[in-house]
N, C-alpha and C positions, 0 to 999 in steps of 0.2 A: 653116292652124290647125285646130286640133283641133273637134269641135261642142261641147264646154264652154265653147273659147272663143268660137266665133262666139255661142253664147246667150249669156255676159254682156255681151259687145260689144253685143248688138240692146238686152239692156236698158239700157246706158246711154246708145243711142241713145233710146229711149223716156223717159228721166228727162232729158232736154236741159232742157227749159224748166224746167223747177224748179233742174237745177244747171248754169248757164251755160257754169261751169268746168270742166263737161264735154268742151267742144271739143275744147280741146288736146289732153286722152285721145285720143281720136276719131280726131283729125287723124295722132296720132302713130302709133296702129294702122294704118289706112288706108293709112298710106304704107309699113310692112313688107314685105319680099317676100314672107313667108309669107301676108298678107292673098288673099283670094278673094271678089269681089266675087259668082262663082258660089255660092259657099256661102252667102254674106249673103243672096242673093234666095233658096236652096232653102230657108233656114229661116224666113225671113221666110213665104213665102209656104207652109209646109206648119205654120206656129202662125199664120198668117192675120193676123199683122201689119204687111204691107208698107203699108198704104195711112197706116198711124199712124206707122211707120218713115218714110215720105215729108214727112210734113205736120211732125217733128219736126227735120229735117234742110232740108227748106226751109226754115222758123221761125229756125233757127239759120244762115242764110247758106253751106248747106254741100253745096250741089248742085254750086256749082261744081266741088268735089273728086271728085264722081263723074263715071266717064264719060257721055259725050254720051246714047250709046243707052240705057243705064240710066235716066235721066232721063227720057226722053222716055218712055222703060216705066211707071216708076213713077207718072209724069204721067198715063199712061191707065188705070192703075190704080184712082188716086185719084176719077179726073173720073168712071171707069162705079162705083164704089160709092156716091159722092157722089148721084148720080143715083139710085140703086136705093134707096139709104136716103131720098130724098127720094118715092119711090114707096111704096116701107116704111110709111114715117107716116104717109102717105096712105090707106094699106091697116089700121093701126091704128089710126087716126081712125073709118074707115066702120065698123068690128070694132066701136071701143064704141059708134058713134050705133045699129047693130042689136041689140045686146046691152043697153045702158039704155032704148030703146024698149020690150022688153020685161018692163021689170024686173030684169034681171040687171046685176049692176055688176062688170064685169071687173077681177083684177087682173092688172096687165103686169110680168111680168118676167124678170128677166135680160138681154138684150140690149134688148127693147123697152121695156125700163122705166127704163135706163140712157140711153136717146136721149130720151124723154118727159122726165126729169130732167138733159137737157144738162150730162150727168157729162162729156164730151169736148168739147175746145176747138176741136174740126172735127167737123162731122157725119158725115166721112165717115172717120173714125178707127176704128169697129167694123164689122168688119165681122158681117151677121146671116144666120144660115141658115132660122131660122124665128122666127112670134111663139108665145112663152111666153105662154097666158091663162088665169089659175087664177079660176074659179067655185066656188061651194058646192057642197056635193051636191047638194042641192037642184037645184037649176039644170044639172048636167050634162049632163044627155040632153038638154030643152033645148034649152043651146047649141049639140050637135051636131046637134040638129034644124033648128035656124035656117040652120046654117051649109049643110047638106046641100041645103035649099028655097033658098038661094042660088047652085046650083051647086059647091060642096064635095064631094070625094071622097075615100074614104078607100081604100087598099090591101087586100085581102080578107082577114079573119081570121075564127076562129070566137069568138062570142059568150063563150063561156065563158071565154075569155081576158082579158076585157076586167074583171073584177075584179081581177086581178093585176096593172093596169095602175094606172102613177100620174098618167095622161095618155092621152087617144082618140089610138088614130094617127093620125099628119099627115094632117093633111085638106089637100090642094090643090086647085086651081081652075086649068085653063087662061089663061098671060095675067099673073097674081097673081104679084106677085116673089117673094112668100114662102108656105111653109108652115104653118098653122097648127095648134096643140095648144093643146087645152083639158085643162088642167090641173084634176084635185080635189083634188091637194097639191102643194106648193110645190117638196118633195123628195120623194125615195124613201119606200116606205113603212116601210124600216128605219131614216132618218133622222128620220122626223118625232118621235123621243124627243128631239133635241136641241132642239127647239123648243117655246117655248113658246104651243102652238096653241090654249087658250081664252083668251088675251088676244092673239092673233094680230090684232084688226081694231084694236086700240090702235097696231099698226105702221105703219098704210095713212093716207096722205094722197093728195090728188087731186094730180096735175099741170095744168100749165097750157097748155092746145090747146082747140081748140073744143068738142073733147064730154071733157070734162074724165074721165082714167081714173084709178083706183086705183095707186098705184104703195106697195113697201115702203119704209119708213122706212131713211134710213144704213144702223144697223147691223144693221136684218136682212137687207141687201143684201149687205152681208159676210159676217154669217153662209150665207148661201144661196148665195155664191158658191163660199166655201171647201167647203163640204157638198159642192154638185156635183162641182166640182175633184178634192176627195180622197177622198172617201165614195163617190158614187155613181159617180163615171168612174173611181174606186181609183185617185187620183193615187198616194195614201199608200202604199197597198198593193206600187206599182209604180215607187216613186221615181221619178215622172215630174210635171213640172207642163205646161200649155201656158201660152204664153206671151201670147195670148190673153187667158186666164182670167184669171194674178197681174197681167197690168197692168188688168184692171179692176178688179181688188182691191186695188191700188197708187194708182191714180185716187180710188175710194172712201174707201181710208183719206187720202188728203191733205185730205179735208174732216171725217173725224170719228176722234176721242182711240180708237185699239185700245186704250190702257190702260184704258179707262171699259168694253170692250163685255162686258156679260154672258154667263159661260161658264158653266153648271151642272154641267158633267157633266167628270170628271176628263181621260178620251179625247182628249174635243174639244178642252178647253186644250193638248195635246200638240200633236194635227193643226194647231192654230194656230199653235204656238211653229215647227211645223218649217216651215210658211206663211211665214210672218214672216222666216224666217230666210236662204230661199231670196230672197226678197222685198228685202233688208237685200242682198245681194248680189247683185244684179242691177239694183237700182234708187238704190243711196247714190251722193251723197250729198243725192239728190232728198227723202229722208225718212228719220228715223230711227224705227226698229221697235220697239216695248216689249220685243226679245226677251231671252229666257234661257237661262242656258245649264245645259242637260240631258241627259242621258247617252241618251236615245231620240234627243234633237234631233241628237246630233255621228254615229248610229247612221243616221237617217237620211240625213243630209247624206255621210255617205262612201256609202252604196247611189246616191245622184240623183250625185252629181259621176263616180262610177265609169261608171253611165249613160253619159255624158256625154261620157268619155273613152275608153273600151272597149268598142269593136264588140261582141267578143266575150262581156266581161262582161253589157253588154247584152240580145245573141240568146239567152243560157243564162238570163240572169235572167227576161226575159218568158215562154220556151215553159216553164220550169220552175215559174212563178208561175201561169202561165194554165194550166195540166193542173191544179195544186193547187184552183185556182181553179173551173173545172170541177165537178171531182170535190165541192168542198165546196157549189155551189151545186147541185145535183144531190140532195143530202146532205137539207140543207136544205128543201127542196120533197119529198121523200118523206118528214119526219119534221112535216113542217106538214099534210102528207095525214091523217097521224093523228087529228087533231087538228080540223079545219077541211072542211069539208063541200064547199066552193068550188073549195080547193086540188083535192081528190079528182078534182072533176069533170075540171077544168083539165088535171088530169092523165091522167085518162082519155082526154080526147077530143084530147090530142099524142097520145100513146104510139097511138093508135087510127089515124090518118091519117097515111096516105103520104106526102104532099106535106111535116108536119111537118118528117119524117128529110130530105128532099130539104134543106127549106131550114135543117135545123138543123147538115148538112153544109158547106154554102154558107160559113154563117157561121162554123164553126169552121177552114174552109180560110182564110177572108179574116183571121182573129182572126189564124193563124201565121203568115201571109205577108207580114203589113206589117211 
């Protein structure tokens, strides 16, 4: 099977809970000579959805149709992620208590917020790598210092880089399951224009746990999921959508009517329409997305599906767009340096530091080798 076929097949598996009639289609697919369980595992692992796939296949009584060795493997992954997420939640509760004791009210974003909001039917479905914790600008430095006092450390970085970051470099502590990222903004600086930050506090509510943490309202969780996936991580630019991100978008959409989502920026409406169109192909008939027929969406879907069906095109597209993206990023930084003192300082520190060149070269090599 092609990567495109496997990608959409995984989507059907993830929608089984809401669309049990997909069971027959899934059985027909796995019975085809071209179907490969190896491809299933490779893509599921690469997109960090193997625990979720196990849950859906288990609950639909489909595990008996899988190879026994694969069932054992998926059970182990699910069990490990369940244990890890339990420790992860303990770490989240500890963090909330630590900050609240000092008068800091953290907002838990992304995966942490989803677990606290009980978005998933099984707590092991979501694979989480770090805790994204938003605090107010006035408490940003204090929150970081509190964690450092508790034994957390971050990789070395120059202080001049900090004003350019939307979160502090990941703080880690040996023995703890997750790194902690203290955010000053819920999204990247360039994407803040898409959020109504003046009324941001109205989008917060308390989760139910021993140390109530603030989490975002459903509509804002949807917005931030889309902005991170499609703009911050450039899924829109590269016509590429990670299954873990869009599956979370799907779970949120089951709770909240997307037709009532308030978006006042026309470009963001196009991004949402593209995102929903992929979601509709992945998870139908689990949900009906309010998709609109648009030329921009047709062009996006053409690139998206070509990426999934042609390795040659995917390689050429990623390379050419990565080069263009790097050049544009450099030009934007240089342009901003003309008007902002902090950017000029950041640029000067970077360009006079030999270690930055070595680090940057490693990043570029990794970017083009993936």
